[in-house]
N, CA, C and O atoms as CSV, one atom per row, in Angstrom:
chain,resi,resn,atom,element,x,y,z
A,1,UNK,N,N,157.362,136.832,64.141
A,1,UNK,CA,C,158.397,137.424,63.333
A,1,UNK,C,C,158.525,138.895,63.725
A,1,UNK,O,O,157.521,139.576,63.933
A,2,UNK,N,N,159.741,139.373,63.822
A,2,UNK,CA,C,160.002,140.775,64.134
A,2,UNK,C,C,160.191,141.505,62.814
A,2,UNK,O,O,161.161,141.258,62.099
A,3,UNK,N,N,159.267,142.403,62.487
A,3,UNK,CA,C,159.326,143.174,61.247
A,3,UNK,C,C,159.639,144.614,61.608
A,3,UNK,O,O,158.919,145.248,62.380
A,4,UNK,N,N,160.730,145.125,61.036
A,4,UNK,CA,C,161.158,146.486,61.351
A,4,UNK,C,C,160.731,147.458,60.261
A,4,UNK,O,O,160.421,147.062,59.138
A,5,UNK,N,N,160.723,148.735,60.616
A,5,UNK,CA,C,160.423,149.791,59.654
A,5,UNK,C,C,161.429,149.704,58.504
A,5,UNK,O,O,162.601,149.411,58.741
A,6,UNK,N,N,160.993,149.952,57.261
A,6,UNK,CA,C,161.916,149.914,56.121
A,6,UNK,C,C,163.076,150.893,56.313
A,6,UNK,O,O,162.879,152.021,56.765
A,7,UNK,N,N,164.280,150.452,55.968
A,7,UNK,CA,C,165.465,151.298,56.055
A,7,UNK,C,C,166.079,151.422,57.437
A,7,UNK,O,O,167.057,152.150,57.608
A,8,UNK,N,N,165.533,150.731,58.426
A,8,UNK,CA,C,166.092,150.840,59.778
A,8,UNK,C,C,167.398,150.060,59.882
A,8,UNK,O,O,167.598,149.055,59.199
A,9,UNK,N,N,168.272,150.542,60.744
A,9,UNK,CA,C,169.572,149.897,60.961
A,9,UNK,C,C,169.499,149.032,62.215
A,9,UNK,O,O,168.646,149.259,63.073
A,10,UNK,N,N,170.389,148.040,62.331
A,10,UNK,CA,C,170.398,147.203,63.542
A,10,UNK,C,C,170.567,148.049,64.803
A,10,UNK,O,O,171.341,149.006,64.831
A,11,UNK,N,N,169.834,147.676,65.829
A,11,UNK,CA,C,169.916,148.396,67.101
A,11,UNK,C,C,170.979,147.751,67.979
A,11,UNK,O,O,171.022,146.532,68.142
A,12,UNK,N,N,171.826,148.592,68.536
A,12,UNK,CA,C,172.854,148.103,69.455
A,12,UNK,C,C,173.035,149.156,70.546
A,12,UNK,O,O,173.162,150.348,70.266
A,13,UNK,N,N,173.043,148.692,71.789
A,13,UNK,CA,C,173.223,149.576,72.938
A,13,UNK,C,C,174.320,148.989,73.815
A,13,UNK,O,O,174.457,147.768,73.894
A,14,UNK,N,N,175.096,149.828,74.467
A,14,UNK,CA,C,176.156,149.306,75.341
A,14,UNK,C,C,175.553,148.653,76.580
A,14,UNK,O,O,174.438,148.988,76.981
A,15,UNK,N,N,176.285,147.726,77.184
A,15,UNK,CA,C,175.790,147.087,78.415
A,15,UNK,C,C,175.616,148.112,79.534
A,15,UNK,O,O,176.359,149.090,79.615
A,16,UNK,N,N,174.631,147.876,80.390
A,16,UNK,CA,C,174.424,148.718,81.569
A,16,UNK,C,C,175.462,148.370,82.633
A,16,UNK,O,O,176.004,147.264,82.648
A,17,UNK,N,N,175.731,149.324,83.518
A,17,UNK,CA,C,176.578,149.044,84.674
A,17,UNK,C,C,175.793,148.166,85.630
A,17,UNK,O,O,174.613,148.407,85.885
A,18,UNK,N,N,176.451,147.151,86.153
A,18,UNK,CA,C,175.808,146.230,87.090
A,18,UNK,C,C,176.660,146.115,88.345
A,18,UNK,O,O,177.880,146.269,88.296
A,19,UNK,N,N,176.014,145.845,89.456
A,19,UNK,CA,C,176.721,145.657,90.721
A,19,UNK,C,C,177.435,144.304,90.704
A,19,UNK,O,O,177.082,143.438,89.904
A,20,UNK,N,N,178.429,144.107,91.567
A,20,UNK,CA,C,179.105,142.806,91.626
A,20,UNK,C,C,178.144,141.629,91.846
A,20,UNK,O,O,178.312,140.601,91.190
A,21,UNK,N,N,177.138,141.729,92.745
A,21,UNK,CA,C,176.209,140.593,92.874
A,21,UNK,C,C,175.409,140.343,91.588
A,21,UNK,O,O,175.134,139.194,91.242
A,22,UNK,N,N,175.035,141.427,90.878
A,22,UNK,CA,C,174.310,141.252,89.613
A,22,UNK,C,C,175.198,140.600,88.562
A,22,UNK,O,O,174.740,139.739,87.811
A,23,UNK,N,N,176.464,141.002,88.502
A,23,UNK,CA,C,177.393,140.394,87.543
A,23,UNK,C,C,177.566,138.901,87.820
A,23,UNK,O,O,177.574,138.091,86.893
A,24,UNK,N,N,177.704,138.544,89.088
A,24,UNK,CA,C,177.855,137.127,89.445
A,24,UNK,C,C,176.598,136.345,89.076
A,24,UNK,O,O,176.683,135.234,88.553
A,25,UNK,N,N,175.437,136.924,89.348
A,25,UNK,CA,C,174.175,136.255,89.029
A,25,UNK,C,C,173.991,136.143,87.525
A,25,UNK,O,O,173.511,135.122,87.033
A,26,UNK,N,N,174.374,137.198,86.780
A,26,UNK,CA,C,174.253,137.160,85.324
A,26,UNK,C,C,175.109,136.040,84.749
A,26,UNK,O,O,174.655,135.286,83.888
A,27,UNK,N,N,176.338,135.931,85.222
A,27,UNK,CA,C,177.223,134.882,84.713
A,27,UNK,C,C,176.617,133.506,84.979
A,27,UNK,O,O,176.650,132.634,84.111
A,28,UNK,N,N,176.067,133.311,86.168
A,28,UNK,CA,C,175.450,132.030,86.525
A,28,UNK,C,C,174.229,131.748,85.643
A,28,UNK,O,O,174.066,130.634,85.144
A,29,UNK,N,N,173.376,132.752,85.453
A,29,UNK,CA,C,172.174,132.556,84.641
A,29,UNK,C,C,172.519,132.305,83.174
A,29,UNK,O,O,171.887,131.470,82.527
A,30,UNK,N,N,173.511,133.018,82.644
A,30,UNK,CA,C,173.908,132.817,81.248
A,30,UNK,C,C,174.494,131.426,81.056
A,30,UNK,O,O,174.183,130.758,80.071
A,31,UNK,N,N,175.338,130.981,81.981
A,31,UNK,CA,C,175.894,129.626,81.885
A,31,UNK,C,C,174.779,128.585,81.887
A,31,UNK,O,O,174.851,127.597,81.157
A,32,UNK,N,N,173.747,128.803,82.704
A,32,UNK,CA,C,172.625,127.861,82.787
A,32,UNK,C,C,171.873,127.785,81.456
A,32,UNK,O,O,171.636,126.692,80.943
A,33,UNK,N,N,171.495,128.941,80.892
A,33,UNK,CA,C,170.710,128.913,79.653
A,33,UNK,C,C,171.552,128.466,78.461
A,33,UNK,O,O,171.016,127.896,77.511
A,34,UNK,N,N,172.866,128.717,78.494
A,34,UNK,CA,C,173.743,128.177,77.449
A,34,UNK,C,C,173.801,126.656,77.535
A,34,UNK,O,O,173.714,125.964,76.520
A,35,UNK,N,N,173.949,126.142,78.759
A,35,UNK,CA,C,174.009,124.694,78.973
A,35,UNK,C,C,172.720,124.009,78.511
A,35,UNK,O,O,172.757,122.912,77.954
A,36,UNK,N,N,171.580,124.669,78.749
A,36,UNK,CA,C,170.277,124.117,78.352
A,36,UNK,C,C,169.971,124.360,76.876
A,36,UNK,O,O,168.929,123.934,76.376
A,37,UNK,N,N,170.884,125.049,76.177
A,37,UNK,CA,C,170.730,125.382,74.757
A,37,UNK,C,C,169.503,126.258,74.493
A,37,UNK,O,O,168.863,126.154,73.447
A,38,UNK,N,N,169.190,127.119,75.461
A,38,UNK,CA,C,168.088,128.062,75.298
A,38,UNK,C,C,168.563,129.344,74.623
A,38,UNK,O,O,167.765,130.092,74.057
A,39,UNK,N,N,169.875,129.590,74.690
A,39,UNK,CA,C,170.493,130.692,73.962
A,39,UNK,C,C,171.749,130.147,73.304
A,39,UNK,O,O,172.200,129.044,73.614
A,40,UNK,N,N,172.307,130.932,72.392
A,40,UNK,CA,C,173.554,130.537,71.737
A,40,UNK,C,C,174.435,131.770,71.578
A,40,UNK,O,O,173.936,132.895,71.553
A,41,UNK,N,N,175.737,131.561,71.470
A,41,UNK,CA,C,176.645,132.672,71.229
A,41,UNK,C,C,176.314,133.270,69.871
A,41,UNK,O,O,175.844,132.568,68.975
A,42,UNK,N,N,176.559,134.567,69.719
A,42,UNK,CA,C,176.123,135.254,68.512
A,42,UNK,C,C,177.159,136.256,68.040
A,42,UNK,O,O,177.943,136.782,68.831
A,43,UNK,N,N,177.150,136.512,66.741
A,43,UNK,CA,C,177.936,137.597,66.153
A,43,UNK,C,C,176.995,138.602,65.490
A,43,UNK,O,O,177.396,139.323,64.577
A,44,UNK,N,N,175.770,138.648,65.941
A,44,UNK,CA,C,174.744,139.525,65.381
A,44,UNK,C,C,175.137,140.993,65.520
A,44,UNK,O,O,175.756,141.373,66.514
A,45,UNK,N,N,174.782,141.833,64.527
A,45,UNK,CA,C,175.033,143.266,64.670
A,45,UNK,C,C,174.075,143.925,65.664
A,45,UNK,O,O,174.284,145.074,66.054
A,46,UNK,N,N,173.038,143.213,66.072
A,46,UNK,CA,C,172.090,143.712,67.062
A,46,UNK,C,C,172.636,143.426,68.458
A,46,UNK,O,O,173.451,142.521,68.638
A,47,UNK,N,N,172.192,144.190,69.430
A,47,UNK,CA,C,172.610,143.920,70.800
A,47,UNK,C,C,171.858,144.790,71.785
A,47,UNK,O,O,171.917,146.017,71.718
A,48,UNK,N,N,171.154,144.152,72.694
A,48,UNK,CA,C,170.395,144.862,73.724
A,48,UNK,C,C,171.077,144.649,75.076
A,48,UNK,O,O,171.683,143.603,75.308
A,49,UNK,N,N,170.981,145.634,75.964
A,49,UNK,CA,C,171.610,145.488,77.281
A,49,UNK,C,C,170.774,144.637,78.241
A,49,UNK,O,O,169.565,144.482,78.075
A,50,UNK,N,N,171.456,144.095,79.245
A,50,UNK,CA,C,170.830,143.263,80.277
A,50,UNK,C,C,170.620,144.114,81.527
A,50,UNK,O,O,171.449,144.960,81.860
A,51,UNK,N,N,169.509,143.882,82.210
A,51,UNK,CA,C,169.264,144.500,83.508
A,51,UNK,C,C,168.586,143.474,84.403
A,51,UNK,O,O,168.214,142.394,83.944
A,52,UNK,N,N,168.427,143.806,85.669
A,52,UNK,CA,C,167.836,142.868,86.624
A,52,UNK,C,C,166.668,143.512,87.351
A,52,UNK,O,O,166.673,144.711,87.627
A,53,UNK,N,N,165.669,142.698,87.655
A,53,UNK,CA,C,164.571,143.114,88.521
A,53,UNK,C,C,164.468,142.087,89.639
A,53,UNK,O,O,164.681,140.897,89.406
A,54,UNK,N,N,164.147,142.527,90.842
A,54,UNK,CA,C,164.036,141.572,91.952
A,54,UNK,C,C,162.747,140.757,91.856
A,54,UNK,O,O,161.690,141.283,91.507
A,55,UNK,N,N,162.852,139.477,92.168
A,55,UNK,CA,C,161.685,138.596,92.247
A,55,UNK,C,C,161.128,138.674,93.669
A,55,UNK,O,O,161.829,139.115,94.578
A,56,UNK,N,N,159.883,138.253,93.872
A,56,UNK,CA,C,159.305,138.284,95.225
A,56,UNK,C,C,160.124,137.499,96.254
A,56,UNK,O,O,160.120,137.838,97.437
A,57,UNK,N,N,160.830,136.446,95.803
A,57,UNK,CA,C,161.611,135.641,96.748
A,57,UNK,C,C,162.996,136.235,97.038
A,57,UNK,O,O,163.776,135.652,97.790
A,58,UNK,N,N,163.300,137.398,96.438
A,58,UNK,CA,C,164.579,138.048,96.685
A,58,UNK,C,C,165.643,137.751,95.644
A,58,UNK,O,O,166.655,138.450,95.589
A,59,UNK,N,N,165.443,136.735,94.816
A,59,UNK,CA,C,166.411,136.443,93.763
A,59,UNK,C,C,166.252,137.462,92.632
A,59,UNK,O,O,165.326,138.273,92.643
A,60,UNK,N,N,167.158,137.410,91.662
A,60,UNK,CA,C,167.155,138.383,90.574
A,60,UNK,C,C,166.649,137.758,89.278
A,60,UNK,O,O,167.009,136.631,88.935
A,61,UNK,N,N,165.813,138.503,88.566
A,61,UNK,CA,C,165.326,138.073,87.250
A,61,UNK,C,C,166.107,138.852,86.198
A,61,UNK,O,O,166.085,140.083,86.181
A,62,UNK,N,N,166.798,138.125,85.322
A,62,UNK,CA,C,167.540,138.764,84.246
A,62,UNK,C,C,166.558,139.159,83.147
A,62,UNK,O,O,165.758,138.344,82.686
A,63,UNK,N,N,166.632,140.422,82.738
A,63,UNK,CA,C,165.750,140.947,81.695
A,63,UNK,C,C,166.608,141.562,80.593
A,63,UNK,O,O,167.726,142.014,80.842
A,64,UNK,N,N,166.080,141.574,79.389
A,64,UNK,CA,C,166.765,142.187,78.259
A,64,UNK,C,C,165.980,143.443,77.877
A,64,UNK,O,O,164.759,143.389,77.734
A,65,UNK,N,N,166.663,144.555,77.715
A,65,UNK,CA,C,166.019,145.833,77.390
A,65,UNK,C,C,165.941,146.000,75.869
A,65,UNK,O,O,166.899,146.430,75.227
A,66,UNK,N,N,164.783,145.652,75.310
A,66,UNK,CA,C,164.574,145.733,73.864
A,66,UNK,C,C,163.866,147.022,73.448
A,66,UNK,O,O,163.256,147.063,72.379
A,67,UNK,N,N,163.932,148.074,74.264
A,67,UNK,CA,C,163.225,149.316,73.922
A,67,UNK,C,C,163.674,149.875,72.575
A,67,UNK,O,O,162.836,150.331,71.797
A,68,UNK,N,N,164.973,149.852,72.279
A,68,UNK,CA,C,165.460,150.396,71.007
A,68,UNK,C,C,164.906,149.590,69.825
A,68,UNK,O,O,164.506,150.168,68.815
A,69,UNK,N,N,164.883,148.265,69.948
A,69,UNK,CA,C,164.322,147.423,68.889
A,69,UNK,C,C,162.815,147.633,68.773
A,69,UNK,O,O,162.275,147.675,67.668
A,70,UNK,N,N,162.140,147.764,69.904
A,70,UNK,CA,C,160.687,147.963,69.887
A,70,UNK,C,C,160.295,149.240,69.150
A,70,UNK,O,O,159.251,149.279,68.499
A,71,UNK,N,N,161.116,150.284,69.244
A,71,UNK,CA,C,160.811,151.548,68.559
A,71,UNK,C,C,160.792,151.375,67.043
A,71,UNK,O,O,160.065,152.085,66.348
A,72,UNK,N,N,161.588,150.432,66.525
A,72,UNK,CA,C,161.678,150.225,65.076
A,72,UNK,C,C,160.746,149.131,64.564
A,72,UNK,O,O,160.597,148.951,63.356
A,73,UNK,N,N,160.128,148.409,65.478
A,73,UNK,CA,C,159.303,147.269,65.095
A,73,UNK,C,C,157.913,147.722,64.668
A,73,UNK,O,O,157.289,148.543,65.340
A,74,UNK,N,N,157.431,147.188,63.549
A,74,UNK,CA,C,156.067,147.454,63.097
A,74,UNK,C,C,155.135,146.629,63.970
A,74,UNK,O,O,155.261,145.407,64.049
A,75,UNK,N,N,154.206,147.302,64.620
A,75,UNK,CA,C,153.316,146.637,65.579
A,75,UNK,C,C,152.173,145.914,64.870
A,75,UNK,O,O,151.658,146.390,63.858
A,76,UNK,N,N,151.786,144.770,65.405
A,76,UNK,CA,C,150.584,144.082,64.946
A,76,UNK,C,C,149.388,144.816,65.532
A,76,UNK,O,O,149.411,145.190,66.705
A,77,UNK,N,N,148.373,145.022,64.758
A,77,UNK,CA,C,147.190,145.766,65.212
A,77,UNK,C,C,146.000,144.832,65.402
A,77,UNK,O,O,144.920,145.065,64.858
A,78,UNK,N,N,146.212,143.770,66.185
A,78,UNK,CA,C,145.136,142.827,66.450
A,78,UNK,C,C,144.410,143.239,67.722
A,78,UNK,O,O,145.030,143.643,68.706
A,79,UNK,N,N,143.096,143.130,67.686
A,79,UNK,CA,C,142.311,143.428,68.881
A,79,UNK,C,C,142.361,142.237,69.827
A,79,UNK,O,O,142.328,141.087,69.391
A,80,UNK,N,N,142.439,142.516,71.107
A,80,UNK,CA,C,142.410,141.460,72.116
A,80,UNK,C,C,140.962,141.008,72.266
A,80,UNK,O,O,140.074,141.844,72.435
A,81,UNK,N,N,140.703,139.691,72.208
A,81,UNK,CA,C,139.316,139.223,72.331
A,81,UNK,C,C,138.752,139.514,73.716
A,81,UNK,O,O,139.481,139.550,74.707
A,82,UNK,N,N,137.448,139.717,73.761
A,82,UNK,CA,C,136.764,139.950,75.035
A,82,UNK,C,C,136.680,138.631,75.797
A,82,UNK,O,O,136.419,137.583,75.206
A,83,UNK,N,N,136.899,138.684,77.101
A,83,UNK,CA,C,136.869,137.487,77.939
A,83,UNK,C,C,135.518,136.791,77.854
A,83,UNK,O,O,135.463,135.565,77.765
A,84,UNK,N,N,134.416,137.558,77.880
A,84,UNK,CA,C,133.096,136.910,77.839
A,84,UNK,C,C,132.867,136.191,76.511
A,84,UNK,O,O,132.184,135.168,76.479
A,85,UNK,N,N,133.430,136.712,75.405
A,85,UNK,CA,C,133.325,136.007,74.121
A,85,UNK,C,C,134.113,134.697,74.159
A,85,UNK,O,O,133.651,133.676,73.649
A,86,UNK,N,N,135.295,134.730,74.762
A,86,UNK,CA,C,136.095,133.506,74.877
A,86,UNK,C,C,135.386,132.470,75.742
A,86,UNK,O,O,135.379,131.284,75.413
A,87,UNK,N,N,134.795,132.910,76.841
A,87,UNK,CA,C,134.070,131.982,77.716
A,87,UNK,C,C,132.843,131.406,77.012
A,87,UNK,O,O,132.509,130.237,77.209
A,88,UNK,N,N,132.169,132.219,76.194
A,88,UNK,CA,C,131.025,131.715,75.423
A,88,UNK,C,C,131.442,130.590,74.484
A,88,UNK,O,O,130.671,129.657,74.256
A,89,UNK,N,N,132.644,130.667,73.943
A,89,UNK,CA,C,133.128,129.632,73.026
A,89,UNK,C,C,133.377,128.309,73.746
A,89,UNK,O,O,133.427,127.258,73.107
A,90,UNK,N,N,133.533,128.351,75.054
A,90,UNK,CA,C,133.757,127.127,75.829
A,90,UNK,C,C,132.454,126.426,76.207
A,90,UNK,O,O,132.484,125.315,76.736
A,91,UNK,N,N,131.322,127.052,75.946
A,91,UNK,CA,C,130.026,126.486,76.320
A,91,UNK,C,C,129.879,125.095,75.694
A,91,UNK,O,O,130.057,124.915,74.490
A,92,UNK,N,N,129.551,124.130,76.536
A,92,UNK,CA,C,129.363,122.755,76.085
A,92,UNK,C,C,130.633,121.922,76.110
A,92,UNK,O,O,130.573,120.706,75.932
A,93,UNK,N,N,131.771,122.548,76.325
A,93,UNK,CA,C,133.025,121.793,76.367
A,93,UNK,C,C,133.078,120.971,77.650
A,93,UNK,O,O,132.606,121.411,78.698
A,94,UNK,N,N,133.651,119.781,77.562
A,94,UNK,CA,C,133.728,118.902,78.730
A,94,UNK,C,C,135.161,118.562,79.118
A,94,UNK,O,O,135.407,118.085,80.225
A,95,UNK,N,N,136.096,118.801,78.226
A,95,UNK,CA,C,137.498,118.496,78.515
A,95,UNK,C,C,138.286,119.802,78.427
A,95,UNK,O,O,138.196,120.533,77.441
A,96,UNK,N,N,139.058,120.079,79.476
A,96,UNK,CA,C,139.868,121.290,79.523
A,96,UNK,C,C,141.312,120.896,79.802
A,96,UNK,O,O,141.572,119.875,80.439
A,97,UNK,N,N,142.232,121.695,79.331
A,97,UNK,CA,C,143.650,121.438,79.504
A,97,UNK,C,C,144.289,122.668,80.131
A,97,UNK,O,O,144.081,123.791,79.672
A,98,UNK,N,N,145.050,122.450,81.161
A,98,UNK,CA,C,145.766,123.539,81.822
A,98,UNK,C,C,147.255,123.285,81.657
A,98,UNK,O,O,147.738,122.186,81.933
A,99,UNK,N,N,147.979,124.295,81.208
A,99,UNK,CA,C,149.414,124.162,81.020
A,99,UNK,C,C,150.112,125.235,81.841
A,99,UNK,O,O,149.754,126.411,81.774
A,100,UNK,N,N,151.099,124.828,82.609
A,100,UNK,CA,C,151.862,125.755,83.434
A,100,UNK,C,C,153.183,126.040,82.732
A,100,UNK,O,O,154.026,125.154,82.593
A,101,UNK,N,N,153.356,127.272,82.295
A,101,UNK,CA,C,154.603,127.668,81.645
A,101,UNK,C,C,155.458,128.395,82.674
A,101,UNK,O,O,155.331,129.605,82.863
A,102,UNK,N,N,156.313,127.656,83.322
A,102,UNK,CA,C,157.135,128.230,84.393
A,102,UNK,C,C,158.013,129.363,83.870
A,102,UNK,O,O,158.144,130.401,84.518
A,103,UNK,N,N,158.602,129.166,82.719
A,103,UNK,CA,C,159.426,130.198,82.090
A,103,UNK,C,C,158.925,130.371,80.666
A,103,UNK,O,O,159.594,129.980,79.709
A,104,UNK,N,N,157.761,130.951,80.535
A,104,UNK,CA,C,157.077,131.045,79.250
A,104,UNK,C,C,157.884,131.724,78.164
A,104,UNK,O,O,157.761,131.369,76.991
A,105,UNK,N,N,158.716,132.704,78.533
A,105,UNK,CA,C,159.485,133.427,77.522
A,105,UNK,C,C,160.545,132.539,76.870
A,105,UNK,O,O,161.051,132.880,75.801
A,106,UNK,N,N,160.888,131.422,77.482
A,106,UNK,CA,C,161.822,130.484,76.859
A,106,UNK,C,C,161.100,129.525,75.930
A,106,UNK,O,O,161.738,128.849,75.123
A,107,UNK,N,N,159.810,129.458,76.028
A,107,UNK,CA,C,159.057,128.416,75.346
A,107,UNK,C,C,158.291,128.931,74.140
A,107,UNK,O,O,157.454,128.211,73.595
A,108,UNK,N,N,158.551,130.137,73.717
A,108,UNK,CA,C,157.870,130.707,72.562
A,108,UNK,C,C,158.767,130.543,71.346
A,108,UNK,O,O,159.911,130.998,71.344
A,109,UNK,N,N,158.250,129.897,70.322
A,109,UNK,CA,C,159.010,129.675,69.092
A,109,UNK,C,C,159.148,130.996,68.345
A,109,UNK,O,O,158.190,131.764,68.246
A,110,UNK,N,N,160.329,131.254,67.827
A,110,UNK,CA,C,160.585,132.484,67.097
A,110,UNK,C,C,160.973,132.148,65.663
A,110,UNK,O,O,161.634,131.141,65.411
A,111,UNK,N,N,160.562,132.990,64.732
A,111,UNK,CA,C,160.926,132.803,63.329
A,111,UNK,C,C,162.451,132.849,63.203
A,111,UNK,O,O,163.108,133.691,63.816
A,112,UNK,N,N,163.001,131.940,62.404
A,112,UNK,CA,C,164.455,131.860,62.249
A,112,UNK,C,C,165.072,133.187,61.803
A,112,UNK,O,O,166.177,133.532,62.221
A,113,UNK,N,N,164.350,133.937,60.947
A,113,UNK,CA,C,164.920,135.193,60.442
A,113,UNK,C,C,164.805,136.348,61.441
A,113,UNK,O,O,165.182,137.476,61.122
A,114,UNK,N,N,164.294,136.082,62.635
A,114,UNK,CA,C,164.207,137.111,63.679
A,114,UNK,C,C,165.149,136.844,64.847
A,114,UNK,O,O,165.377,137.731,65.670
A,115,UNK,N,N,165.692,135.652,64.930
A,115,UNK,CA,C,166.508,135.275,66.090
A,115,UNK,C,C,167.693,136.219,66.288
A,115,UNK,O,O,167.983,136.610,67.419
A,116,UNK,N,N,168.381,136.592,65.207
A,116,UNK,CA,C,169.563,137.457,65.346
A,116,UNK,C,C,169.216,138.833,65.904
A,116,UNK,O,O,170.083,139.507,66.461
A,117,UNK,N,N,167.962,139.261,65.764
A,117,UNK,CA,C,167.545,140.576,66.263
A,117,UNK,C,C,167.387,140.589,67.781
A,117,UNK,O,O,167.330,141.658,68.389
A,118,UNK,N,N,167.316,139.428,68.386
A,118,UNK,CA,C,167.105,139.343,69.837
A,118,UNK,C,C,168.411,139.159,70.610
A,118,UNK,O,O,168.389,138.804,71.789
A,119,UNK,N,N,169.544,139.399,69.955
A,119,UNK,CA,C,170.840,139.267,70.631
A,119,UNK,C,C,170.944,140.279,71.771
A,119,UNK,O,O,170.414,141.388,71.695
A,120,UNK,N,N,171.639,139.866,72.825
A,120,UNK,CA,C,171.905,140.791,73.927
A,120,UNK,C,C,173.393,140.786,74.211
A,120,UNK,O,O,174.095,139.823,73.906
A,121,UNK,N,N,173.864,141.878,74.801
A,121,UNK,CA,C,175.296,142.051,75.044
A,121,UNK,C,C,175.585,142.097,76.536
A,121,UNK,O,O,174.859,142.713,77.317
A,122,UNK,N,N,176.665,141.427,76.903
A,122,UNK,CA,C,177.135,141.453,78.282
A,122,UNK,C,C,178.650,141.598,78.252
A,122,UNK,O,O,179.263,141.510,77.188
A,123,UNK,N,N,179.246,141.817,79.396
A,123,UNK,CA,C,180.707,141.870,79.422
A,123,UNK,C,C,181.311,140.494,79.176
A,123,UNK,O,O,182.517,140.373,78.962
A,124,UNK,N,N,180.471,139.449,79.207
A,124,UNK,CA,C,180.942,138.087,78.954
A,124,UNK,C,C,180.738,137.677,77.504
A,124,UNK,O,O,181.033,136.536,77.149
A,125,UNK,N,N,180.240,138.579,76.651
A,125,UNK,CA,C,180.035,138.284,75.239
A,125,UNK,C,C,178.579,138.455,74.838
A,125,UNK,O,O,177.726,138.803,75.655
A,126,UNK,N,N,178.313,138.199,73.545
A,126,UNK,CA,C,176.957,138.341,72.998
A,126,UNK,C,C,176.340,136.988,72.760
A,126,UNK,O,O,175.201,136.900,72.303
């Protein structure tokens, strides 16, 4: 769940300028995730801009810039467990499961009341 500071207003930033190849790739990627129902059209008052980073294979990874939302979000203060403690907990275990999350950021369940806060804006809509 995304919990914001009390009294904060929805964050909205204008879209970044993108090159023609980035615009073409963005349109293709958005059509794909819409078709797969991984995203949906939105009328949310929130809106983060899209940018691209190159992947090792030369293709482009579409990223959403949530810096403005992150500034207003109340952070969880959980300590990260020590690796040796986690490995100690596996002592005596005989069955292990490995899961490959190719696109892990698509596979994380989000609280229904936080979904509208993750809206992003493009020249093709929100």
